[in-house]
C-alpha positions as CSV (number, residue, x, y, z in Angstrom):
1,M,84.7,133.2,-74.9
2,T,83.6,136.3,-76.8
3,A,79.7,136.8,-78.0
4,T,79.3,138.6,-81.0
5,I,76.2,140.6,-82.6
6,L,75.7,140.5,-86.3
7,V,73.9,143.7,-87.9
8,L,72.0,143.5,-91.2
9,N,70.8,146.8,-93.1
10,A,69.4,145.4,-96.1
11,G,67.9,147.8,-99.3
12,S,66.7,147.4,-102.2
13,S,69.7,146.8,-104.0
14,S,72.5,146.4,-101.2
15,L,73.0,144.7,-97.8
16,K,75.1,145.7,-95.1
17,F,76.8,144.5,-92.3
18,T,78.5,145.1,-89.2
19,L,80.1,142.7,-87.1
20,Y,80.3,143.6,-83.1
21,A,82.1,142.1,-80.3
22,D,80.1,142.4,-77.4
23,N,81.8,143.8,-74.0
24,A,81.4,146.1,-70.9
25,A,82.1,149.2,-72.6
26,G,79.4,148.5,-75.1
27,P,79.1,147.0,-78.7
28,R,82.7,147.2,-80.3
29,A,82.6,147.1,-84.0
30,L,84.9,144.4,-85.4
31,L,84.0,144.2,-89.3
32,R,81.8,146.5,-91.4
33,G,81.2,145.4,-95.1
34,Q,78.2,145.1,-97.9
35,I,77.1,143.2,-100.7
36,E,75.9,145.9,-103.9
37,G,74.3,145.1,-106.5
38,V,72.4,141.7,-104.7
39,T,70.0,140.9,-107.5
40,T,72.2,142.5,-111.0
41,K,76.1,142.4,-110.7
42,P,77.1,141.4,-107.0
43,A,80.4,142.7,-105.5
44,F,81.3,142.3,-102.1
45,A,83.9,144.2,-99.7
46,A,84.6,144.1,-95.8
47,R,86.8,146.2,-94.0
48,D,87.9,145.9,-90.5
49,A,87.9,148.3,-87.4
50,Q,91.0,150.1,-88.6
51,G,89.4,150.6,-92.5
52,R,91.6,148.1,-93.3
53,L,90.5,145.9,-96.1
54,V,89.7,142.2,-95.0
55,Q,88.1,140.7,-98.3
56,E,86.4,141.9,-101.7
57,R,85.0,139.8,-104.5
58,D,82.9,140.3,-107.6
59,W,80.7,138.0,-108.8
60,T,79.4,138.1,-112.5
61,D,75.9,139.2,-114.0
62,R,75.1,134.7,-114.3
63,D,76.5,134.5,-110.9
64,S,73.7,137.2,-109.4
65,L,73.5,136.0,-105.8
66,G,69.6,137.5,-104.8
67,Y,69.1,138.0,-101.5
68,A,69.5,134.5,-100.0
69,G,73.2,133.9,-101.3
70,A,73.9,137.2,-100.2
71,V,73.0,136.6,-96.6
72,A,74.1,133.1,-97.1
73,Y,77.8,134.6,-98.1
74,V,77.7,137.2,-95.1
75,L,77.0,134.3,-92.3
76,D,79.7,132.3,-94.0
77,F,82.2,134.8,-94.1
78,V,81.5,136.0,-90.5
79,Q,81.6,132.6,-89.4
80,Q,85.1,132.5,-90.8
81,Q,86.2,135.8,-89.0
82,Q,84.7,134.8,-85.6
83,G,88.3,133.0,-84.2
84,Q,87.4,132.0,-80.6
85,R,84.0,134.2,-80.8
86,T,80.3,132.9,-80.8
87,L,77.6,134.4,-83.2
88,A,74.9,135.0,-80.3
89,A,72.1,137.0,-82.5
90,V,70.9,139.0,-85.2
91,G,69.8,142.4,-85.6
92,H,67.7,143.7,-88.2
93,R,67.0,147.1,-89.4
94,V,63.5,147.3,-89.8
95,V,62.0,150.7,-91.4
96,H,58.5,150.1,-90.4
97,G,57.1,149.0,-87.2
98,G,53.3,150.0,-87.9
99,E,51.3,150.7,-84.8
100,E,51.4,147.3,-83.2
101,F,55.4,147.3,-82.7
102,D,56.9,150.1,-79.9
103,A,60.4,149.0,-79.1
104,P,62.8,146.0,-80.6
105,V,61.6,142.6,-80.5
106,R,62.7,139.0,-80.6
107,I,61.5,137.6,-84.3
108,D,59.5,134.4,-84.5
109,A,56.9,132.9,-87.3
110,A,53.8,135.1,-85.4
111,V,55.9,138.6,-85.1
112,L,57.4,137.5,-88.9
113,A,53.7,137.2,-90.3
114,R,52.9,140.9,-88.3
115,L,55.7,142.3,-89.7
116,E,54.4,141.2,-93.3
117,R,51.0,142.7,-93.1
118,L,53.1,146.1,-92.6
119,V,54.4,145.6,-96.0
120,P,51.7,147.9,-98.0
121,L,52.9,150.8,-95.4
122,A,56.1,150.6,-96.9
123,P,56.3,148.6,-99.8
124,L,59.3,149.6,-101.5
125,H,61.5,149.5,-97.7
126,Q,59.8,147.0,-96.2
127,P,60.1,143.0,-98.1
128,H,64.0,143.8,-98.5
129,N,64.6,144.1,-94.6
130,L,62.7,140.7,-94.4
131,A,64.0,138.9,-96.5
132,P,67.1,138.1,-95.0
133,M,65.4,137.0,-91.7
134,R,63.7,134.5,-93.8
135,V,67.3,133.0,-95.3
136,I,68.5,132.7,-91.6
137,A,65.7,130.9,-90.0
138,E,65.9,128.4,-92.6
139,R,69.6,128.1,-92.3
140,A,70.0,128.9,-88.5
141,P,66.5,128.0,-87.1
142,T,68.3,128.4,-83.3
143,L,70.4,131.7,-83.7
144,P,68.3,134.2,-82.1
145,Q,66.8,137.6,-84.4
146,V,66.0,141.1,-83.3
147,A,64.0,143.7,-85.1
148,C,64.4,147.1,-84.4
149,F,62.4,149.8,-86.2
150,D,63.1,153.1,-87.6
151,T,59.6,154.2,-86.5
152,V,59.7,153.6,-82.8
153,F,61.7,156.6,-82.1
154,H,58.5,158.8,-83.1
155,R,55.9,157.3,-80.6
156,T,56.5,159.6,-78.6
157,Q,55.2,162.6,-80.6
158,E,51.8,164.1,-79.0
159,P,48.8,162.7,-81.3
160,V,48.1,165.9,-82.8
161,A,51.9,165.7,-84.3
162,R,50.5,162.2,-86.0
163,A,47.6,163.0,-87.7
164,F,46.6,163.8,-91.3
165,G,42.8,165.5,-91.4
166,L,41.3,162.5,-92.9
167,P,37.9,160.7,-92.2
168,A,38.3,157.9,-89.3
169,E,38.0,155.4,-91.3
170,I,40.8,155.8,-93.1
171,T,43.1,157.2,-90.6
172,G,41.7,154.1,-88.3
173,R,43.5,151.9,-91.0
174,G,47.1,153.3,-90.2
175,V,46.8,156.1,-92.1
176,R,49.2,158.6,-90.3
177,R,52.5,160.2,-89.8
178,Y,55.0,157.4,-88.5
179,G,58.8,159.4,-88.9
180,F,61.6,157.7,-90.1
181,H,65.3,157.4,-89.4
182,G,64.6,156.9,-86.1
183,L,67.7,154.6,-85.1
184,S,69.9,157.6,-86.1
185,Y,67.8,159.4,-84.4
186,E,68.2,157.8,-81.2
187,Y,72.1,157.3,-81.4
188,I,72.1,161.5,-81.9
189,A,69.9,161.8,-78.8
190,D,72.0,159.5,-76.8
191,V,75.7,161.0,-77.3
192,F,74.8,164.9,-77.7
193,P,74.9,165.4,-74.1
194,R,78.3,164.8,-74.4
195,Y,79.2,167.8,-76.8
196,D,76.3,170.4,-75.1
197,S,74.6,168.9,-72.0
198,A,72.6,172.0,-71.2
199,A,71.4,171.7,-75.0
200,A,70.5,168.2,-74.8
201,R,68.2,169.0,-72.1
202,G,66.3,171.3,-74.2
203,R,65.0,171.9,-77.8
204,V,67.1,170.5,-80.7
205,V,66.7,169.9,-84.3
206,V,68.7,167.3,-85.6
207,A,69.0,167.0,-89.3
208,H,70.0,163.7,-91.3
209,L,70.8,164.7,-94.7
210,G,71.9,162.0,-97.2
211,N,70.2,160.2,-100.1
212,G,67.1,159.9,-97.9
213,A,67.0,163.2,-95.9
214,S,64.8,164.2,-92.7
215,M,64.9,166.5,-89.9
216,C,63.8,165.6,-86.4
217,A,62.7,168.3,-83.3
218,M,63.5,167.0,-79.6
219,H,63.0,168.0,-76.3
220,A,64.6,166.5,-74.0
221,G,66.0,163.8,-76.4
222,R,62.3,162.7,-77.1
223,S,61.3,163.5,-80.9
224,V,58.2,166.4,-81.3
225,A,58.2,166.3,-84.6
226,T,59.7,165.4,-87.8
227,T,59.7,165.4,-91.8
228,M,58.6,162.2,-93.1
229,G,55.1,161.6,-92.5
230,F,53.3,158.5,-93.8
231,T,55.7,157.1,-96.1
232,A,59.7,158.1,-96.2
233,L,58.7,160.2,-99.5
234,D,57.5,163.3,-97.3
235,G,59.6,166.5,-96.5
236,L,62.9,167.5,-97.4
237,L,63.7,167.1,-100.8
238,M,66.0,164.0,-101.3
239,G,68.5,162.6,-103.2
240,T,65.7,160.6,-105.7
241,R,62.8,161.4,-103.6
242,A,60.8,164.4,-104.3
243,G,60.0,165.4,-100.7
244,S,56.5,167.2,-99.8
245,L,54.4,167.3,-102.6
246,D,50.9,168.8,-103.0
247,P,48.7,165.7,-103.6
248,G,46.9,167.3,-106.4
249,V,50.1,166.5,-108.3
250,V,49.0,163.0,-108.2
251,L,45.5,163.7,-109.2
252,Y,47.3,165.7,-112.1
253,L,49.6,163.0,-113.0
254,L,46.8,160.3,-113.1
255,D,44.4,162.6,-114.9
256,E,45.9,164.8,-117.2
257,L,49.2,162.4,-117.6
258,R,47.6,159.1,-117.6
259,M,50.4,157.7,-114.9
260,D,49.4,154.4,-113.6
261,A,50.3,154.2,-109.7
262,R,53.5,152.2,-110.5
263,A,54.4,155.1,-112.4
264,I,54.3,157.6,-110.0
265,E,55.5,155.4,-107.5
266,R,58.7,155.3,-109.9
267,L,58.6,159.1,-110.4
268,L,58.3,159.9,-106.8
269,Y,60.7,157.0,-105.2
270,Y,63.5,157.1,-108.3
271,E,63.3,159.7,-110.5
272,S,62.6,163.3,-108.4
273,G,64.4,165.0,-105.8
274,L,68.2,166.4,-107.0
275,L,68.2,163.8,-109.4
276,G,65.4,165.1,-111.1
277,V,65.8,168.9,-110.8
278,S,69.0,169.0,-111.9
279,G,69.1,166.3,-114.7
280,V,72.1,165.0,-113.7
281,S,72.6,163.1,-110.8
282,G,70.9,162.7,-106.9
283,D,74.2,162.7,-105.3
284,M,75.3,166.0,-103.8
285,R,79.1,165.5,-104.4
286,T,78.4,165.4,-107.7
287,L,76.0,168.7,-108.3
288,L,78.7,170.7,-105.5
289,S,81.7,169.7,-108.0
290,R,79.3,171.2,-111.0
291,D,78.9,174.3,-112.6
292,D,75.6,174.7,-114.3
293,P,72.3,176.4,-113.6
294,R,70.5,173.4,-113.0
295,S,72.7,171.4,-110.3
296,A,72.9,175.0,-109.0
297,F,69.0,175.1,-108.7
298,A,69.0,171.7,-107.4
299,I,71.0,172.7,-104.5
300,A,69.5,176.1,-104.0
301,L,66.4,174.0,-103.8
302,F,67.7,171.4,-101.1
303,C,69.1,173.8,-98.6
304,Y,65.6,176.1,-99.0
305,R,63.5,173.2,-98.3
306,A,65.6,172.4,-95.6
307,R,64.9,176.0,-94.6
308,R,61.3,176.0,-94.3
309,E,61.2,173.2,-92.2
310,M,63.6,174.2,-90.0
311,G,60.9,177.3,-89.3
312,S,58.5,174.6,-88.7
313,L,59.9,172.5,-86.6
314,A,61.4,175.6,-84.1
315,A,57.8,176.2,-84.3
316,A,56.8,173.0,-83.0
317,L,59.2,173.3,-79.9
318,G,58.6,176.8,-79.3
319,G,62.2,177.9,-80.0
320,I,65.5,176.3,-80.8
321,D,68.7,175.3,-78.6
322,A,70.7,173.9,-80.9
323,I,71.2,172.4,-84.1
324,V,72.7,168.6,-85.1
325,F,74.0,167.7,-89.0
326,T,74.2,164.2,-89.8
327,G,74.3,161.7,-92.2
328,G,76.3,161.6,-95.4
329,I,76.0,165.1,-96.7
330,G,75.7,166.6,-93.0
331,E,78.3,164.9,-92.1
332,H,80.5,165.4,-95.2
333,A,79.2,168.7,-96.8
334,A,80.3,171.8,-95.5
335,P,79.1,173.9,-98.3
336,I,75.4,172.5,-97.8
337,R,76.2,173.1,-94.0
338,E,77.1,176.7,-94.5
339,R,73.8,177.4,-96.4
340,I,71.3,176.0,-93.9
341,C,72.9,177.8,-91.4
342,R,73.5,180.7,-92.5
343,D,69.4,180.3,-93.8
344,A,68.9,179.8,-90.0
345,A,71.0,183.2,-88.8
346,W,67.3,184.2,-87.8
347,L,66.9,182.0,-85.0
348,G,70.6,183.1,-83.5
349,V,73.0,180.7,-85.4
350,V,76.5,182.3,-86.2
351,L,78.4,180.1,-88.1
352,D,82.3,179.6,-87.6
353,E,83.5,179.4,-90.8
354,R,87.0,178.0,-89.9
355,A,85.6,175.7,-87.7
356,N,82.8,174.6,-90.6
357,A,85.3,174.0,-92.9
358,A,87.8,171.9,-90.7
359,G,85.0,169.6,-89.9
360,D,85.2,170.2,-86.3
361,P,82.3,169.0,-84.0
362,R,81.3,172.4,-83.3
363,I,80.6,175.1,-86.2
364,S,78.9,177.8,-84.3
365,G,80.8,180.8,-82.7
366,E,81.4,181.7,-79.5
367,G,78.2,184.3,-79.6
368,S,75.7,182.2,-81.4
369,R,72.5,181.8,-79.3
370,V,71.9,178.4,-81.1
371,S,74.9,176.0,-81.0
372,A,75.1,173.8,-84.2
373,W,77.0,170.6,-83.9
374,V,78.1,168.1,-86.4
375,I,78.1,164.3,-84.9
376,A,78.5,161.1,-87.5
377,T,75.5,159.0,-87.0
378,D,75.7,155.0,-86.1
379,E,72.7,153.5,-86.9
380,E,74.1,150.0,-86.5
381,S,75.3,150.4,-83.2
382,M,72.0,151.4,-81.8
383,I,71.0,148.0,-83.6
384,A,73.7,145.9,-81.6
385,R,72.7,147.3,-78.5
386,H,68.8,146.9,-79.1
387,T,69.6,143.1,-80.0
388,L,72.0,142.3,-76.5
389,A,69.2,144.1,-74.7
390,A,66.4,142.0,-76.0
391,L,69.1,138.7,-75.5
392,E,69.3,139.7,-71.7
393,A,65.6,140.1,-71.2
394,A,64.7,136.9,-73.0
């Protein structure tokens, strides 16, 4: 009888899941799906490993599921699809591990309480990550659960790369650079040697570009520096997030515009970035399809900020041997890759236009001193692997 691992990725309004079979070659995806609009108007869809629709369903506003109902529905659906397989564990993506967690961990009441204490470090992400854990603990108390953290991959950074220039009584409370998208970067670090083994042993900048966007400088597959810091607001321009911002702007918003903390939070997380600059959309696909000055400027700003951060990360590494694009924009937006690669010509990147337009894995030309690649990320498979390892270690 084959064991399966269920991976859950809970966001502010969606619950994504992937069901994996455990086999000798590693976790193999059987089903993928999500429930969107969890707290508003839920819609469920699931597909098999070949992308064929297995089931879809909508609920009316009156039938809003909430997280408890969404998790219960996914568990029931997975059990119906199991056949002769047995669900062995559930792995969860958790954005913040704080200073306490430096590896994936089995979830129990004590661990859940410690994760609750980290909510102030990621108030818009952590509560949603933890909600399914409570539902499963109540519904299936003997089913093992494992928390896998986006911050762990960056624990290899030197203390100077993680510090802010603030008094010790503040930094001692955990106010420092953590970095995020760690499960994505860990996956790229794991598979990149198959594409360019020499570069993978050297200095690589990985650009995880999507609605949430960041970059990570790696040396020999280990994180050296990253653009996100204390929260997932820092660094690159994103879909609806501002990215790097002079702290004085926040003081101005408080003093001159009389905005309170919650209004500023809403502005920086949901009303800025590509959406705020363009006034149209936070979706890069929409902006690329338009022909108006504000959309064009938003795209230009996105690429300019990527250029600035690329230079900063190259400096942190003392040079660069390869660039890897991943994430929704990084994997699918050839015009954005082209602009960023052309902006990185001073580093030694020579773009192969045909390969880039075709979406080939390698998009740099033969004469390029720095190779450039497009590799699809798979955070869920990393969570499945960590979950299996945690079960074996128990």
